[in-house]
N, C-alpha and C positions, 0 to 999 in steps of 0.2 A: 966811872965805867959802870959800876953797879947801878947808879941812878939812871943812866942812858938806857941800860938794858931793861930796867923796870918800866920805863916810859914808853918803849916801843911795843910792848906786849898788847896793850889794848888796840893799838893801831892795826897790828897784824890781824887781830881778831875781827876788827871792823872790816878790814879788806876782805877777809875770808867770808864774813857774813854777807857782804855786798855781792861777792862773786856767787855765793850759794843762792842768794836771793835772785840774782839775774838768771842763774841756771834754772832755778825753780820756775821763774817767770817764763823763760823760754820753753821749758818742758810743759808748763801749763798751757801755753799758747799752742804748742804742737799737738798736745793731746786734745785740746778743745777743737782745733782744726780737724783732727782726725775724727773726733766724735761728730762734728757737724757733717763731715763728708759721709760718715757711716749712716747718720740719720737721714741725709738726703738720698743716699743709695737705698736705704730701707724704704723711704717714702716712694721712691720711683719703683722699687720692686713691688710694693703694695699696689700702686696704681696699675702696673703691668699685669699683676695677678688678678686685679679686679676686672680687667678686660676679659679674663677667662672665667673666673669664678669669684664672687664676693664672699666676704666673711659670713654674711647672713646665709648665703647659699651653702657654704661649706658646713654650716651647722645643721643643714637638713639631713634627714635620715637617708633619703634617696641618693644624695650626692656622696654621703659617706659610704653607701653600698657600692657606688661606682668606683670610689677611690680604693676600697678594699679589693674589688674585682680587678682593678688595674694593677695594684701591687701584687696580687696573686699571680698575675700573668707577666709581671716584670715590665709593665708599661706605665707611661704617664697617663694622667687622666684624659688629656686631649687625644693622645695616641689611641687609647682604649675606645673613646667615643668615635673617632674617625674609623677605626676598624669595624666597630659595630654598625655605623652608618653605611659603610661600603658593603658589609655583608647583607644588610637589609635591602639596599638598592640592587645588589646582584641577585637576591632572592626574587625580587619583583620583576625587574626588567632584564636580568642577565648581564647587566653592565654595572660594575661597582662604582663607576664615575657618574652615574645618573643623578641629576639634581631632583629636588622635591617636585618641581613642575613636570619633569619627565615621568616621575613615578605616578603622579595623578593622571597624566595623559595615558600611561600604559594601563592603568586600572579603570580609565574612563570615569574618573571621579569629578564631581562638581567642587566648587570652592569650599563649600561647607560640609561636604559629605566625607565620611571616614571609610576606610577600607572594610572595617567590620560591618558597617551599615550596608555597603555594597554587597558583601558576601552574604549577609542575612537576607537581603532582597533577592539575590540570585538563588539562594537556597529555597526561599518561599516560592519563587517562580518555577523552579525545577519540581518542587513538590506538587504545585498546582498542575503543571504539565503532566506529571506522572499520574495524577488523579484523573485528569481529562483523558489521557491515553487509556487508562484502565476502563473508563466509562465508554470510550469509543470502541475498545476491544469487545466489551460486553454487547454494545449496540450492534457491532459488526456480526457477532455471533448470532444475535437475534435476527438480524437482517438475512444472514445466510439461511437460517432455519425457515424464515418466511419465504425466501426465494425458492428454496427447495419445495416448500409446500405449494407455492404458486406454479412452479414448473410441473409438479404432479397434477395440479388442477388443470393447467393448460393442456397437458397431454390428454387428460380425460376429455376435456372440451373438444380438442381436435378430433379425437376418435368419434365423439358424438356428432360433431359437425360433418365429418366425412360420411357418416351414416345418413345424416339429413340431406347432404348434397346429392347423394346417390338417389334417395327417395324423390328429391325435388327434380332432378334431371329426368327421372322417369315420368314425373307429373307434367313437366312443361314440354316434353318432347312433341306432343300433338300440336302445341301452339307455335313452335318454331317456324314451321313452313308458312303459316299465315303472317307471322311477323316479318319474314323476309319479303313476302309480297307487298306488305305495307311500306317497307323501306324503299322498294322499287318505285311504288306510286309517289312517295314523298320526293324521291330524286327527280322523277318526271315533272312534278309540280314545281320543284325548285328551278328546273331548266326553263319552264314557262315564265316564271317570275323574273328570271335573269333577262330573258328575251324582252319582256314587257318593260323592264327598267331601261334596257339599252334603247328601245324604241322611244321611251319618254325623254331620255337624254338627247337623242337625235333631234326630236321635235324642239326641245329646249334650245339646243345649239342653233337650229334653223331660225327660231324666233329671235335669239340673241344676234345672229348675223343680220337678220332683217332690221332689227332696231339699230344696230351699228351702221347699217347702210343708210337708214333714215337720218341718223345723226350726221353722217358724212354729208348727206345732201343738204341738211340744215346748215352745216358749217360752210359749205360751198355757197349756199344762198346768202348766208350772212356776210360772207366775204364780198359777194357781188353787191349786196346792199351797201356795205361799207365803202366800196369803191364808188358806188353811185352817190353816196352821201358826200364823199370828198369832192366829187365833180360838182354836185349841186351847191356845196358850201363855197367852192371857189367862184361859181357863178353868182351866188348871193352876195359875196363880199364885193363884187364889182358894183353892186347897186346900193349897198348899205354900208355905211362907215360906222364901225363901233370898235371899242378896244377888245383885246384878246380875252379879257375877263371883266365883264360889266360889273361884277360884284365888287371890284376894287375902285369904283367911281364914287365920289361923294354926291349926295342928293340935295344938300342944303347946308345951312350953317347956323350957328348961335349968334343972334344979333344983339341980345341984351340979357342981363341977369336980373332975376326977380328980387324982391325984398327979403324973401326967405332963401336959405341956402339950397333948398330942394326945388326951386322954381326957375325956369329959363324960358326965353322967348326965341322962336325959330323964324327963319326967313321963308317958311312955307305957309300957304293959306288955302282958302277955298279954290282959288284959281289953279292951285297946284294939285288939286284932287286929294288932299289929305283929310282925315276925319279923326275924331276922338277914338282912342284905343290903339292907334298905330304906334309902333315902337321903332326906335332908331338907336344905333350905336354911335357914340361920340368919340372922334379922334382929334388929335391936335391939328393935323393937316391931312391932305389926301395921300401923301407919301407914307403915312403911318398905317394905311390900310393894306396889310401885306399878308401873303399866304406862302407857307413853306411846303413845297411838294414833297420834300424828303420825309418830313414827319406827318404830312397830311393834316397840319394844324393851322388854324386861322388866328392871326394876332388879335386879341380882344382890345376894345377901345378903353379909354380912360373912364367911361361911364355909359350907362344905358338910361334912356328916357322914354316916357309914354305921353302922347298928346292927350291933353284933357280939355282943351278949348281951342276952337278954330275960328280965326277971323278972315277978313278978305285977303289980306296979304301976309299976315303973320299968324302964328299959333302959340299957345301957351302949353308948356309941357312940365311934368314933374320928374325929378331924378329918381329912378328906381334902383340904381346901383352906382356906386362910386368907388373906384379903386383906392386903396390906402395910399396916402401921400400925394394924390392927384387932386386937381381942382378944375372946374369948367371955366373957360374964359371966352370972351367975345372973339369971334372968328373961328372957333372950333368947328369942324365939318361934321356932317351927319351921313350915315350910311345905312341902307336897308336894301339887301340883295333883291327883294321882290318889288319894291317901289321904285318908280321913276316919274318925275314930274311931267315928262313929255312922251313917254313910251310905255306900252304894256308888255312886259317881258312874258315870254312863254316858257313854261316849265314842264319837263317830263319827269314824273315821280315814279320811281321803280323800287320794288321790294317792300319789306315790312320794317317798321320803325319801332324803336323803344323810347317813346317820349317820356314815360314816367320812370325810366331808369330802374325797372324791376328785372332786367335781363331777359325779358320775354317779349320780343317784337311781335306785333299783331297787325292785321289789316285795318282794325279800327283806328289805331294810332296813325296809320298811313292816311286814312280818310281825314284825320285831324289836320295833318300837314297840308293836304289839298285844300281844306276849308280855309286855313290861314292864308295860303297863297291867294286864293280868290278874294278873301276879305281885304287884303292889302293891295288889291288892284292888279294882281298877276293873272295869267291865263294858264290853266292846266291842260296839257295835251293828253288825250286819251291814248292808250296803247303802251307797248313796251319797246317800240322801235324808234330809233333816232331818225328824225326828218329834218329837212333844211330849215324849217321855221323855228326849231327849238333853240332857245337862248341859254337855258340852264338844264342840267340833269341833276335832280335831287335823288341821291342813292341811299337806300336803307342799309340794314345790317347785312354783313357779308354772309351768304348762305354757308352752312356747314358742308364740308367736302368729304364725301365718303371715298376713301382711297381703294379699298379692297372690295371685289365683287363677292356676293354671298355664295357659299358653297352648298352643294346638295340641290334638292328639288323644291326649295322654299320659294314659291312664286311671289308671296307677299313681300318677302325680303328683297327679292330681285326688283319688284316694282318700286319699292322704296328707294333702292339704290339708283334706279333710272330717274326717278323724280328728283332726287337730290343732285344727281349729276346734271340734269337739264337746268335746274335752278342755278347751280354754280356756273355752268357754261354760259347761260343767258346773262348773268351778272358780269362775268369777265368780258363777254363780247360787247355788251353795252358800254362798259367803261373804256375798253380799247377803242371803240368807234367814236366815243365822245372826245377822247384825247386826240385821236387822229384828225377829227374835224375841228379841234381847238374849241370845243364847247365846254365851258366851265362845269366841273363836277362838284356839287356841294353835298358833303355828308352831313349827318345830324349836327355835328359839332360846328361846322362852318355855317350851316343854316341858322342855328341859334344865335351865333355871334353876329353875323352880318344882318340879322333882322332885329338885333337888340333884345332878343327873347331868351338870352342865356339865364340860367338859374340865378336868382338874386340872393 
């Protein structure tokens, strides 16, 4: 028994040691877990505090002053800052909830401007305004003094002027009666001038009525002549067969091409009354010789040629103009409004022409047109009236039309107006008569193209 009891003592001690060791281990684990939790809570608390204020910031003197002020008022640092911010916003805008942007707007501050800078600038502006006001007050006082002096001077001058007016009235009294008589004479002379002007206007009106009457007679005469021309034209058409527009007829054709590209041979010779220097327009066929009355434009040919050598039955010509992309071929037809192998056309040339394109029509250029017609075998009819024998009317530049009559008594201006009106009316009448009689009208454009004389 004593031996058994002695052998169990170490076992008990071992069991107790194990139990204590387990308990110590459990306690150590518990305390370690609690320490880890406390450390985690502390780290979280530090992070949360750093969102408000960092350790570095808490070490600053300004932050410590804020903490002391907050403790003195029994407030937290955040509560103290919020209260101070609300008080500042209320001071500026009257609303403790105003944000910084609202505060800047209330003070009209820019992004970089401080309230102190704005107040200093306002203070300087006020001081400048005060100084200017002081200067203006001084200037106003000086102006008042000057005005008072001027009023005194004006009163003295008025008294002196009154004295002078009295003296002057006494001086001019003898002349007043003679002045009144002069005014009466001037009135009488004015009445005579008015009467003379009315008489001149009456004479002018009578002259105008006379001119208008003459014009009406000329219009009536022209209408009678137009009617007569129509009758004569109808009678003439019974004896002579010709197309409505002889200018659209072909006069010959290209019979062969020369060795050089600018040489062609024509079907016209001495027997056809052609001679060197005559020009023709070349078309593919007679149907291509067209005139558009809507645009008053003549279709140009594919080329222009000039006769350089004349034989008995054929002639040699050189090409003076060739349209881009076109070529002359055998069988192409020739056209010249003035020339005809078997007939001498008669032309009535009217108006002034601008042959040299300087925008200045002249009678000398009209004489040039007449000379060309005669040179190419045509006959020029003298005068400006359409007669039954006329085949073509060659018309010059349209005369300018004066729409308004001159005002006043300017006889030169009125004569110029009448001359312009007569020229325009003559132009219109001739064109109307030619169209009514179906006589072709060639302007300078058509004449150049149909004679092959267009600008090269």
